[in-house]
N, C-alpha and C positions, 0 to 999 in steps of 0.2 A: 416492431419492438425488438427484434433480434439485433438490429443495427444499434439501437440505443444501449442495449445491454452490453454489446461488444465494445462500444466506445467507452462506457463507464468502466468496464473491465480493463481495457488498455490504459486508461487514465490512472486507475488504482495501481496497476502493476508498474507504471512509470513512476508514480509517487513512491512506491515501495523501493524501487531501484534507487531513486534519488536519496531516500533516507539512508540506505546503506552506504551510498557514496559520501554523504555528509558526515556519517559516523566516522568513516575513515579519515576525512579531512580534519574533523575535530580532534581525533586521536593523534594525527600527525602534528597538528599545529599546537594544541594546548596540552597534550598528554591526557592521562586518564583523570577525568573529573566529572562533575554532575551534569555537564553539557551533553553527555551521551544520552541522558534521559529523554530529551525532547525528540530527536529523530527516532529513537527506539520506540517511544510511545506512539508516534505517528505511524511507524511501520506496523506495530501491532494492530492499530485501528484499521489500517489499509488491508492487512491480511484478513481481518474479520469482514470487511466490506467485500473483498474478493470472494470469500467463502459464501457470504450471503447472496451475492450476485449469481454464483454458480448454482446455489440451491434454488433460487428463484427461477433460473433458466430451465430447471428440470420440470417445473410446473407447467401444465398445458395452457394456462391462462397467459403466460408470458411468451409463448411461441409465436 
């Protein structure tokens, strides 16, 4: 189970990094507009998933 949690954590962190990258691309290409909302929302959800995975990893059932 440790491997599965680690893979999900790495995938969530990669998605979080990609969202930050795409916010920069959107800002550079289109300027400041409502398109920032999509990657930022996904990044907030990924942060919550990472936090939940770390909390689940602390429980002895997931070890």
